C-alpha positions as CSV (number, residue, x, y, z in Angstrom):
1,M,-0.1,0.1,-0.1
2,A,1.5,3.2,-1.3
3,R,1.7,6.3,1.3
4,L,0.8,9.7,0.3
5,L,1.4,13.0,2.1
6,I,-1.2,15.7,0.8
7,A,-0.1,19.1,1.7
8,D,-3.0,21.7,1.1
9,D,-4.2,24.4,3.2
10,A,-7.7,24.2,1.7
11,T,-9.7,22.0,4.1
12,A,-12.6,21.0,1.7
13,I,-10.0,19.8,-1.0
14,V,-7.9,17.7,1.8
15,D,-10.9,16.1,3.0
16,V,-12.2,15.0,-0.6
17,L,-8.6,13.6,-1.5
18,L,-8.4,12.3,2.0
19,R,-11.9,10.0,1.4
20,S,-11.0,9.3,-2.4
21,L,-7.4,8.2,-2.3
22,T,-8.1,6.0,1.1
23,R,-11.0,4.2,-0.8
24,Q,-8.2,3.5,-4.0
25,G,-6.5,1.7,-1.1
26,Y,-3.7,4.1,-0.6
27,A,-2.5,5.3,3.0
28,V,-3.4,9.2,3.1
29,E,-2.0,11.9,5.3
30,A,-2.6,15.4,5.3
31,V,-1.1,18.5,6.6
32,H,-2.2,22.2,5.8
33,D,1.0,24.1,4.6
34,G,4.4,22.9,3.1
35,A,6.6,23.6,6.4
36,S,4.5,21.1,8.2
37,A,5.0,18.8,5.0
38,L,8.6,19.3,5.4
39,V,9.0,18.5,9.0
40,R,6.8,15.3,8.2
41,M,8.9,13.7,5.5
42,R,11.7,14.6,7.9
43,T,10.6,13.5,11.3
44,G,8.3,10.6,10.2
45,A,8.1,7.9,7.3
46,I,9.1,9.2,3.9
47,P,5.8,9.2,1.9
48,D,5.9,7.3,-1.4
49,L,4.2,10.2,-3.0
50,L,3.8,13.9,-2.1
51,I,0.5,15.8,-3.5
52,A,1.2,19.4,-2.9
53,D,-0.7,22.8,-3.6
54,L,1.6,25.4,-5.2
55,T,0.3,28.0,-2.9
56,M,0.3,27.5,0.6
57,P,1.2,29.6,3.6
58,I,4.7,29.4,5.3
59,L,6.3,27.3,2.4
60,G,4.4,26.9,-1.2
61,G,4.7,24.3,-3.1
62,R,7.8,25.7,-5.7
63,E,9.6,25.9,-2.4
64,L,8.9,22.8,-0.8
65,V,10.2,20.9,-3.9
66,R,13.2,22.9,-4.0
67,E,14.1,21.6,-0.2
68,M,12.9,18.2,-0.9
69,R,15.0,18.0,-4.2
70,G,18.1,19.2,-1.6
71,D,17.4,16.8,0.8
72,V,19.2,13.3,-0.1
73,R,16.2,11.3,2.1
74,L,13.6,13.0,0.1
75,R,15.4,13.9,-3.0
76,A,13.5,10.9,-4.7
77,V,10.1,11.3,-4.0
78,P,7.4,11.9,-6.9
79,V,5.5,15.0,-6.6
80,V,2.1,16.0,-8.1
81,L,1.4,19.6,-8.0
82,M,-2.1,21.2,-7.6
83,S,-2.5,25.1,-8.5
84,G,-5.9,27.2,-8.3
85,A,-4.5,29.2,-11.2
86,V,-2.6,28.7,-14.4
87,P,0.5,28.7,-13.1
88,T,3.2,30.9,-14.7
89,K,7.0,29.3,-15.5
90,G,8.4,31.0,-12.6
91,A,6.0,29.7,-10.0
92,L,6.8,26.0,-11.1
93,P,9.9,24.1,-9.9
94,P,12.4,23.4,-12.6
95,Q,11.1,20.7,-14.9
96,G,12.2,17.0,-13.9
97,D,11.6,18.1,-10.1
98,Y,7.9,17.1,-10.0
99,Q,5.8,14.5,-12.2
100,A,2.5,16.5,-13.1
101,C,0.5,19.8,-12.2
102,I,-3.1,19.6,-12.0
103,G,-5.1,22.6,-12.1
104,K,-8.1,23.2,-9.6
105,P,-10.9,22.2,-10.3
106,F,-9.8,18.8,-11.1
107,A,-12.0,15.8,-11.8
108,L,-10.9,12.8,-9.6
109,Q,-9.9,10.8,-12.0
110,E,-7.7,13.3,-13.4
111,L,-5.5,13.5,-10.1
112,L,-5.9,9.4,-9.9
113,S,-4.2,8.7,-13.1
114,A,-1.5,11.3,-12.1
115,V,-0.8,9.3,-8.9
116,Q,-0.8,6.4,-10.2
117,A,1.4,7.3,-13.2
118,A,3.7,9.2,-10.8
119,L,4.0,6.1,-8.6
120,G,4.6,4.1,-11.9
121,E,1.6,2.4,-11.4
122,S,-0.9,1.0,-14.3
123,G,-4.6,2.5,-14.1
């Protein structure tokens, strides 16, 4: 069972993702900002995948990914980003540092497909 960590400050989105991804058989945890996600990954079990919003308080998705790629323990964790706005090139981490960026609102199947692809699972 793959372990997923969600980092998003929108409680409604977190609730939907927790229910939906748990129903799909994933072990899912959630935090509400990038700094908490970084602390969780550095002090707890490393997730098999991070799903993160680009715009969060304290530490946004771009900065979170930069911190992860600079940490030898977290460098290989795949990342699926979410954004409520069309991200500009400067808003995204460097290409190759994340596996997908999904626009909000999104269809659950779109996110699930991105999660499966990032984990190397066949849908």
